[in-house]
N, C-alpha and C positions, 0 to 999 in steps of 0.2 A: 105700414110699418109693423103694426101689430100682427097682421096676417103673416108676414115674413118670419117674425120671431116664432110664432106658433108652429109654422111649417118646419122650422129648424129643430124644434123640440121633438116633433114627431119623428123625424129622420134619425136623430142621434140617441134618443132614448132618455138621457139624463139631462139634456139641455145644454151640454158643453160641446164645444167643437173638438173633433178628434185630435188635432195637433196640439191644442191647448192643454189637454189632459194627459197626453203621453209623456210629455216632458217632466211633469212633477212626479209621476210614478217611477220613471227611470231614475230620477235623482234620488228618490226615496230608497229604492233598492240598493243603489250604490252606497248610500250612507249606512245601510244595515250590515254591509260586509265587514269582516274583521280587517283591521288595518294591515296591509302587507309589510313584511320585514324587508327592508332594503338590504340587498346583498353587499357584503363588505368587499372593498377593493382587494385585488390579488396581493397587493403589497401588504395589507393587513393580515391576510391569511398566512403569508410567508413568515410574518413576525411571530405567529403562534407555533411554528415548528420547533420542536425541542432541540436544544443544542446537541452536537455529536457527543460531547463529553457526558451529557446526561443519559443518552441512550446506551453508551458504553458501560456506564456505571450500573445500569440495570441488569447487565448480563450476570449469569450465575457464576458462582465462584469456580465451578469446574471448568468454565470456558477460559479462565484467565491463565496465560502461560506461566510456567514455573521456571524461571531462569536458573535457580539453584540446582534443580533436578537435572536440567539439560546440561549444565556445566559439569555436574558429577558424572553423568553418562559419558560425556566427551572425555573427561579425565580418565575414567575407567578404560575406555577404548584405547586411549593413548598408552596407558600403562600396559595393557595386554599386548599392544603392538611392540612395545619396547621389549617385553619378555620374549616374544617370538623372534625378534631380531637377535637377542642374546643366544637363542638356540641355534640360529644360523651361524653365528660366529663360532659356537662350540663345534658344529659340524665341520667347519673349515679347519679348525685346529686339529680335530681328531683325524681328519683326512690327511692333513699335512704331516702328521706324525705316524701315518701308516695304520692307524687303528680303524680299519674300514667297518668292522662290525659295529663298533660304538657309533661311528658316524651314521650308519644306516638306522640304528635304533633311535638316535636323537632326531634325525630327519623325519621319521614317521610321526613324531609328536607335533610337528609344526603346522599351524593353521595358516595356510597361504592367504586366506581372505583378509587377514589382519596386517599383511605386509605391504610395504611401499613397492613401487614398480621396480626399483633397483634390487630390493631384497627378493622379490619374486623372480627376478632374473637369476640371482644366485641360486635359489632353490631349484629352479628348472634345470640349471646346469648340473647341480650336485645330484639331483635325482637321476639324470642320465649317466653321469660319471660313475655312480655307485651301483648301477645295475650289473648283475652277474651274467645274464643271458646276452650273448653277442647280438642276436637278431633284435631283441627288444632294445638294447642299447643303441643300435643303429637307428631304429625308429625314433627313439627319444632324442637323439642328437639332431635328427632331421627336423623334429617338431620344435626343438629349441631354436634352431637357426631360422625357422619360419616365423616363429612368434617374436623372437628377439634378433631380428636381422642385423641390428647394429648394437647388440648387447655387449656388456663388458667382458663376457667370456667367449665372444665370437671366434677368436683365434684358436683358443684351446679346444673348443668344440669342433672346429673345422679340422684341426690336426687329428683329434681323436676319431672323427668320422672317416677321414682319409686312411688312417691306420687300419680301421676295421675293413674297409674296402680292399686295402693292400693285402691283408691277411687272407681274405677270400679269393685273392687272385684277380680282382677287378682293378688292374693297374691303371687303365684309362680313366676311370672315375676318380681314383685316388689322385692321379696327376691333375685332373681338372679342378678338383677341390683345392689343391695346394698352389694353384697359380696366384692366389692372393699374396703369397710370400715371394719376395724378389731378392736376388743377390745384390749385395752392396748396401742394403738398408736395414737388415735384420740385426738387432742389438740385444734381444733377449733370448732365453733358452728355448722358448716356444718357436720363435722364428728360425733359430738355427737347426733345431730338430726337424722342422718342417722342410728346410732346404735339403737336408740329407735324404729325407724320405721322398721328396720330390724327384731327386736324382735317381733313387732306387726304383721308383715307380716308372720313370721314363726308361730305365734299363730293363725292367720287367716287361714293359710293353714292346721291347725289341729294338729300341732306338739307342744303341750303345754309344754311338758318336755324339748324339745330342745330349745324352746323360753326362758323358765325359766333359763336353764343353760347358754344361751348366755347373758341374761340380768344380771344375777348375776356376770358374768365375766366382765361386763362393769362398775361395780360400781366405780372402781378407775378413770375411764374416766369421769363419770357423777357426782360424789360427789362434791357438792359445786358449780356446774355449773348452768347456767341459765336454762338448760334443766332438772335439777334435779327432779323437781316436776313431770313432765310427765314421767320421767324414773321410779321413784318409783311406780307410778300408773300402768305403763305397767308391772312392775315386779309383782305387786299384782294380776293383772288379769291373768298373765301366771300361777302363783302359784295356784290360785283358780281353773282354768281349769285343772291343773295337779293334783287336789285333795289334795293340800297341804295348807290348810287354815292357819296353824300356820306360814308358810313361807310368806304367803300373809300378815298376820297380822304384821309381822316384818317390811315389807316394808311400810305398811300403817302408822304404828306408827311413823316411821322416817319422812314420808311425812307430817303428821299432826303436829308433833312437830316443824318442820322447816317452814312449810307454813300453819299455822292454818286458814288463811283467803285467801289462794291462789285459783287459778282458779279451781283446782281439789279438793278442800276441801270438798264440798258437796258430790261428788262421792266417795271420799276416806272414808268419815265417814260412808256413807251407806254401802260401801263394807266391812268396818270393822264390822258392825253389821252382815252382811252375814257370815263373817268368824267365829265370835263368835257363831252364830247359828249353823253352821256346826260342830263346836267343842263341841256342846252340852251345851253351856253356854247361855241358853235361856234368863235368867234374865239380864245378861250383854248385850246381844244383844238388848233386848227391851230398855234398858237405852240409848244405843248408837243411836238407831233409833229415840228415843225421842229427843236426842240432835240435830239430823238432822233437825227435825221440828222446834226446838227452835232457832237454830243458823242461819238456812238458809230457812226461811219460804216460800220464793218465788221460791225456786229451784224446779226442776223436781223431785229430790230425796225426797223432803218434801211431794210432792204429792204421791209418792210411799209409803211413811210411812203412810200417812193418809189412803191410800187404804188398808193397813194392819190392820186398826182399831186402830192405836196408835195415841194418841193425846198428844200435849205438856202438861207438868205439870203432877203431880201424879208420882207414882213409887218412887224408892229409890233416884233417882236423883244423883246417885253416880258419874256420869261423867266418867264412865269407857269406854274404857281403856285409855283415853287421859285426862290427868289432873285429879287430885284427886285420891284417892285409894292408894294402897300399892303394893310394889314389893319386891322381894328378891334380894339383892346384894351378889353375890357369889365370886367375885374377883375384884381387881383393879390393873392395870398394866401400866407401863410407855411405854410399847411396844404394838403396835396394833396387831402384829402377835400372841403374847401370849394370848391376850384377845380373838382373833378370834378362837384360838385353844381350849380354855376352852368353848367357846360358842358352838363349834361343838360337844364337848364331852357331853354337857348338852342336846343338841338336840338328840344325839344318845341314851341317857338315857331316852328319851321320854318326856323331860320337854318342855312345850309349852311356847310360847311368850318370847323366849330368844333373847336378843339384846345386842349390845355393844354400850354404850353411851360415847361419847367423851366429856371430861370436858373442861372448859374454861381456865384451868391453862396453864402456859408456862414454860416448855413443858407440853402438855396435859396428863391427866390421862384417861385411857380407862377402864370404869367400866362395868362389865358383870352382867346383871340383867335378872331376869326371873319372869314370872307370872304377873298377874294383878288382884288384890283382893280388895274387898270392905272393909274388916276389917283386922286388924293386926293378929287376930287369924287364919284366913284363910292362910295368908302368912306364919305364923309360922308353920302351919301344913305341908306345902310343904318343908320348911327348915328342919324340923325334918325327913321327909322321905328321903331327899337327904343326910342327915348326916348318917342315918342308912344304906341306900343302896349303896351310892357311896363315903362316907367319906368326903363330901363337908361341909365346914362351911359356914354360911351365916348370913346376917344381914337384918332385915326388914327396908325398907326405903320408904319414901313417893314417889309417882310417880310424 
């Protein structure tokens, strides 16, 4: 046994078994280390995060919104917008009163960036309407109708643009633009003016019969309106070009009865003479031409009469077919449609100068009359023919 122990000491060096000494040294080193800090759970770390309000409060004062300043800015912008809108109203007032230079001057001061969509619509239309150059005005109206296709001034802009094309002789384009205006539905002056111009554009394009048909269908829209005079004159021109002088005479008679001193009176009276001439009534035509020279001596139409070799004075002076002379009255009705139906029958029978005259009674009486004669005997001759051929009874009445 002693021998075994001594042998072990010689092998290990210090007399201890390897495994028995390793363990104490390992434990000693472990004890000499600094104690480790145990990591905190995630929940504990989350609790240390500063609240949002604390972080917000640490922001600098310059980062804090200033509601009062924003409100003041918005109020100032609203005030400026209101001022610009007042300028738009001033432009409209000046333009309506015919002070075009003043309107242009105010319009130049308006800042369109501060306007609402509706007011921008107004300004775009006014800018186009107040231009003096026709080509630039045409481009401006085109631009307006593109940007504000359903704008509040669409009808006025369309009419103005069509008028520019008409003046240039582009009747087809004028007519195309005016197709948005229809007979039987136009109740304002823009629509009524557009209907007259549409008929004239169609006539200028060479479609006299189509123009006449359109204008006749517009009578309910134009009768009694401010545009009535120009309407009946346009009707007469379409009828003359369509080879229907009696239809033209019908419109001219209405025009001259209602507007004897109107703007179209000299032209209408001269056109009446042309109608009578084409109908083979040369004597009546000469009397009417003479009236032109007497009543409107400074007019262009009076010059045309003198070029024909006709001078005021002389002749029968019958004043035909407006004022003076005689006509046949074939019927009188309380309903306009019945009077119109009889008038159509008479025209179908070849009777010239048929018209429906509305009386001043309340309710009105609609009288159907025909012819224009210098004497009662001439009127009676037509009445007798109508009685024999059509069974119509009639009465001779003063025109």
